[in-house]
C-alpha positions, 0 to 999 in steps of 0.5 A: 681202562682199569689201572691198579693203584700201587699199594703202600709198602712199609719196610720195617723191623719189628721193635724199631721205629717202624712201629710208629709208621705201622700204627699210623697206617693201621689208624688210617685203615689203609691197605699196605704190604709189610716187608720185613728187613731183618737187621740181624741178618744184614738185610739193610745192607743189601744193594736193593735196600740201599737203593731205597735208603742209603742210610741202611735204616728202617722204616722206609715207606714206598708209595708207588714210585715215591720213597720216604725215610725217617719215621716222623716224616713218614707219619706226617706224610700219611696224615697229610695225604689222608686228611679225612682221618684227622690225624693232623689238625687243619688249623695252623696253630694246632698243626704247629703244636703237633710239629712242636711235640714231634720235634720235642719227642725226637730231640729231647726224649728220644735222643737221650734214650738213643745215647743210653742204648749206644753206650750200654749195648750198641757200641763196642765195649771199648767205645762205651762211656759209662757216664753217658748212660747216667747223663742221658737218664738225667737228660730224659727225666728233665724233659719228661718232667716238662712233658708230664706238666703239659699232659696234666688233664690232657687226653692227647698231646694236642687238642681233643683228638688223637694225632700222629704226635700221640703215636710217636710219643707213645712209642718213645715212652714205651721205649723209656718204660723198657729202661725203667725211666717212667717209674717217676712219671705215672701220668705219662705211663698211664697215657702211654698204656691208654694209647696202646689200648686203642684198637688199632695200636700195634705190638709194644716194644717188648712184644715185638722183641719177643716175636724175634728169634734173637735180639734186634740191633740198631738201624732205625730212623 
């Protein structure tokens, strides 16, 4: 008897962290359905989507009856499910290094970028704190300097083969580049551009925004 294998579904919105998951799916050469969740029109607040993610954020991956949120968790899940593609090292120490740099990217690089976005555009004007934008820029630059030193003479974040850490980091650096934070880090910008030169790379953030009829809003994870 023939049983249809459930197709992967990615619920996302073009310029958000959905890019990380889209990139991973493409690098894995997997068939999947992309479901656009238009954050501008309130799609993430609809009951059917809130059943998938009560936090009302994208991306969300549905693998049959298994639903997973949080972009870093999703890319790790996919890399572990398809080990033959080598997007996650088998050796314990290198695998731990991938986890390390994923966490570094999310906490030390992305967090100040998110603070900048909130206090410059996303919060209502009365809730914005101008000093937080400058503080966040300084925080990002301090941690980018640590990454810049790490990337000296390295083709990838960990080891000699691309991993999901590279997709997450390249997206985050592209975000930083959009707000002019990579000007002092040409090595990081070159790395980011090289990553986006890969055949399976998705659109960059600016291209994703350009594909929209109106600016996107918050609601990503």
